[in-house]
C-alpha positions in Angstrom: 128.8 103.9 109.4 126.2 102.2 107.2 125.0 99.0 105.6 123.3 99.1 102.5 122.4 97.1 99.2 119.3 96.1 97.3 116.1 94.7 99.1 116.6 91.0 100.2 120.3 91.0 100.5 120.5 90.6 104.3 121.3 94.2 105.5 119.3 93.7 108.8 120.7 90.5 109.8 124.3 91.9 109.6 123.1 95.1 111.3 121.5 93.1 114.2 124.8 91.0 114.4 127.0 94.2 114.7 124.5 95.6 117.3 124.7 92.5 119.5 128.5 92.4 119.6 128.9 96.1 119.9 126.6 97.7 122.5 127.8 101.1 121.5 126.3 100.8 118.0 122.4 101.4 117.5 120.7 100.6 114.3 118.8 103.6 112.2 116.8 102.8 109.4 117.1 104.5 106.1 114.0 102.6 104.5 111.0 104.6 103.1 108.4 101.6 103.9 109.3 100.4 107.4 108.4 103.8 108.7 104.9 102.5 108.6 103.5 100.9 111.8 100.7 98.8 110.0 103.4 97.4 107.5 105.2 94.6 109.3 105.4 91.3 107.6 105.4 92.7 104.2 108.6 95.1 104.8 110.5 92.3 106.6 110.8 94.2 109.8 112.7 92.3 112.4 110.4 90.8 115.1 110.7 91.6 118.7 112.3 88.1 119.1 114.9 88.9 116.6 115.6 92.4 118.3 116.0 90.8 121.7 115.7 94.4 123.2 118.1 96.0 120.7 116.9 99.7 119.6 116.0 100.0 116.1 115.4 103.6 115.3 112.9 105.2 112.7 110.6 102.2 112.1 107.0 102.5 112.8 107.1 106.2 113.1 104.1 107.0 110.9 100.7 105.5 110.0 99.8 104.1 106.6 97.1 106.9 106.4 99.8 109.6 106.7 102.0 111.0 103.7 105.7 110.6 104.8 108.1 112.7 103.1 111.8 113.0 102.8 111.6 116.2 104.8 109.8 114.4 107.6 112.6 111.7 107.5 115.3 114.3 107.8 113.6 116.0 110.7 113.2 112.4 112.7 116.8 111.5 111.6 118.5 114.7 113.0 116.5 114.2 116.4 117.7 110.5 116.4 121.3 111.4 115.6 121.2 114.1 118.3 120.0 111.5 120.9 122.5 108.9 119.9 125.5 111.5 120.1 124.4 112.6 123.6 124.4 109.1 124.9 127.9 108.3 123.2 126.4 105.8 120.6 127.4 105.1 117.0 124.8 105.1 114.4 124.6 102.1 112.0 122.6 103.3 109.0 120.8 100.3 107.6 118.6 100.4 104.3 118.3 100.6 100.6 116.3 104.1 100.1 119.1 106.1 98.4 117.7 109.5 99.0 117.2 108.7 102.8 120.9 107.7 102.9 122.2 110.4 100.8 120.0 112.9 103.2 121.5 111.2 106.3 125.1 111.2 105.2 125.4 114.3 103.0 122.7 116.6 104.6 120.8 116.8 101.4 117.7 118.8 101.4 114.5 118.0 99.6 113.5 120.1 96.7 110.7 122.8 97.4 107.0 121.8 97.5 104.2 123.4 95.8 101.2 122.0 97.5 98.6 123.5 95.1 100.1 122.2 91.9 100.8 118.7 93.2 97.2 118.4 94.4 96.2 119.5 90.7 98.4 117.0 89.2 97.2 114.2 91.7 93.7 115.0 90.4 94.9 114.5 86.7 96.6 111.4 87.4 94.5 108.0 87.8 97.2 105.7 86.8 97.8 103.9 83.5 97.9 106.1 80.3 97.4 109.4 82.6 100.7 108.5 84.3 102.4 107.9 81.1 101.2 111.3 79.7 102.4 113.1 82.9 105.9 111.4 82.5 105.9 112.5 78.7 105.5 116.2 80.1 108.1 115.6 82.6 110.6 114.4 79.9 110.0 117.5 77.8 110.4 119.8 81.0 113.0 118.2 82.9 115.0 115.5 80.9 117.4 114.9 84.0 114.4 114.1 86.3 113.1 111.7 83.6 116.3 109.8 83.5 116.0 108.8 87.2 112.3 108.5 87.7 110.4 105.2 87.1 107.8 106.2 84.6 105.2 103.9 86.1 105.5 105.3 89.6 102.8 108.0 89.7 104.2 109.5 92.8 107.5 110.1 91.8 106.4 111.4 88.4 104.0 113.9 89.9 106.8 114.8 92.6 109.3 115.6 89.8 106.8 117.4 87.8 105.7 119.6 90.8 109.3 120.5 91.4 110.1 121.3 87.8 106.8 123.2 87.0 106.4 125.1 90.5 110.2 126.3 90.3 110.2 127.5 86.5 112.8 125.0 85.7 114.9 126.3 88.6 114.9 123.0 90.8 114.8 119.4 89.9 114.6 116.3 91.7 117.8 115.3 89.9 119.8 118.2 91.6 123.3 118.6 91.3 124.0 117.4 94.7 122.7 114.0 93.7 125.9 113.6 91.7 128.4 114.8 94.3 129.9 112.4 96.8 131.8 114.3 99.5 134.2 112.5 101.8 132.5 111.0 104.8 134.5 110.1 108.2 133.0 106.6 108.3 132.7 103.5 106.1 129.7 102.3 104.0 129.4 98.5 103.5 127.4 97.4 100.4 126.3 93.8 100.1 125.8 92.1 96.8 126.2 88.5 96.3 125.4 88.6 92.6 122.0 88.6 90.6 121.4 84.9 90.8 122.0 84.5 94.4 120.0 87.8 95.1 117.0 86.4 93.0 116.9 83.4 94.9 117.1 85.3 98.3 114.3 87.3 97.2 112.2 84.7 96.3 112.7 82.8 99.4 112.2 85.7 101.6 108.7 86.4 100.0 107.6 82.8 100.5 108.6 83.1 104.2 106.9 86.3 104.6 103.7 84.7 103.1 103.9 81.8 105.4 104.5 84.2 108.4 101.1 85.9 107.7 101.6 88.5 105.2 98.1 87.8 103.5 96.6 87.9 107.1 98.3 91.2 107.8 96.8 92.7 104.4 93.2 91.2 105.3 93.5 93.0 108.8 94.5 96.2 107.2 91.4 96.1 104.7 89.0 95.0 107.8 90.1 98.2 109.7 89.2 100.3 106.5 92.3 102.4 106.5 92.5 105.1 103.7 96.2 104.3 102.6 98.3 107.3 101.7 99.9 107.6 98.3 103.3 107.1 99.9 102.4 104.1 101.7 100.5 102.5 98.7 104.0 102.2 96.9 105.0 99.3 99.2 105.2 96.3 97.0 103.0 93.4 97.6 100.1 94.9 99.5 98.2 96.2 96.5 98.6 92.5 94.9 97.5 90.8 98.2 94.6 93.2 98.4 93.3 91.9 95.1 93.7 88.2 96.4 91.7 89.2 99.3 89.2 91.1 97.1 89.0 87.9 94.9 90.3 89.4 91.6 93.4 87.7 91.6 94.5 84.4 92.7 97.3 83.9 95.1 99.9 82.2 92.8 99.5 85.0 90.2 99.9 87.7 93.0 103.0 86.0 94.3 104.6 85.9 90.8 103.9 89.7 90.5 105.3 90.4 93.9 108.5 88.6 93.1 109.0 90.1 89.7 108.4 93.8 91.0 110.8 93.2 93.9 113.5 92.0 91.7 112.9 95.1 89.5 113.2 97.3 92.6 116.4 95.6 93.7 117.9 96.6 90.2 116.9 100.0 90.6 118.2 100.2 94.1 121.7 98.8 93.0 121.9 101.2 90.0 121.6 104.1 92.5 124.0 102.6 95.1 126.6 101.6 92.3 126.9 105.5 91.7 128.3 106.1 95.2 132.2 105.4 95.1 132.4 105.5 98.8 130.7 102.2 99.3 132.9 99.1 99.8 131.3 96.2 98.2 131.1 92.8 99.6 129.7 89.6 98.2 128.8 88.1 101.7 127.6 89.2 104.9 131.1 87.6 106.2 133.1 90.1 104.0 130.9 92.8 105.1 131.3 91.9 108.8 135.2 92.1 108.6 135.1 95.6 107.0 132.9 96.9 109.7 135.0 95.2 112.5 138.0 97.0 111.0 136.3 100.4 111.1 135.2 100.0 114.7 138.7 99.0 115.5 139.9 102.1 113.9 137.1 104.3 115.8 138.3 102.8 119.0 141.9 103.3 118.2 141.2 107.0 117.4 139.1 107.4 120.7 141.9 106.1 123.0 
């Protein structure tokens, strides 16, 4: 089963509650930023106290110096699923990264890689107008990919161009499998309380993260002189707080930018998830919990 929804909606809290009540359930993250060990406060990972000894799979599996790909996630997910099945446990997928979720549920495979081409594109791209130019090229070569890729996200623009150009138009990051939703033998619960409530939750969470040491976490990362990978550098907030540490942005401005970017991310995540007709949407954690309890009862009845 899975608990999905936009960032800040309360997916982890609900998953932890389910795992506490049902020892045969273990949480598996389908989030592209909690994989990084050094990103803790800013990615809203549950603390050891919150976990209380509960296993939480596929977090802290890479360093921020590493490029972490969809292919690597699939490899680790399959190993995790095999382990859970051998121990008679049920996986509770939790997260908002749609490609990770679809790969876990539907066995989607990442498009081919063309490393030399990607490195050349990365050399061309230094942000700003260069990213916009690459996006215009993408739009002319792969209109389908251009519709789903954020034009300001240089990593995703380059990846889409790499696939389109490298395959001579035979492959795309907007592959047809993205638009097919095969039946699955379990339930997906989507949490969404409405935009006003979600915006309030997002702002409150960011304020709590800052009071819990997010700026200090960023300071430590800078002091360690990590060379952060392109994939890790997409994490919202770390760039802005690094600018605060460097003295080129004040904290109030940084917080405003972080909140605005996070709300924008939530809208993109929800737009992706809304396309999946298999998701049962709930306005509250209580509603979501009831759907999950019915599903667990169904599983137990089927096993007995």
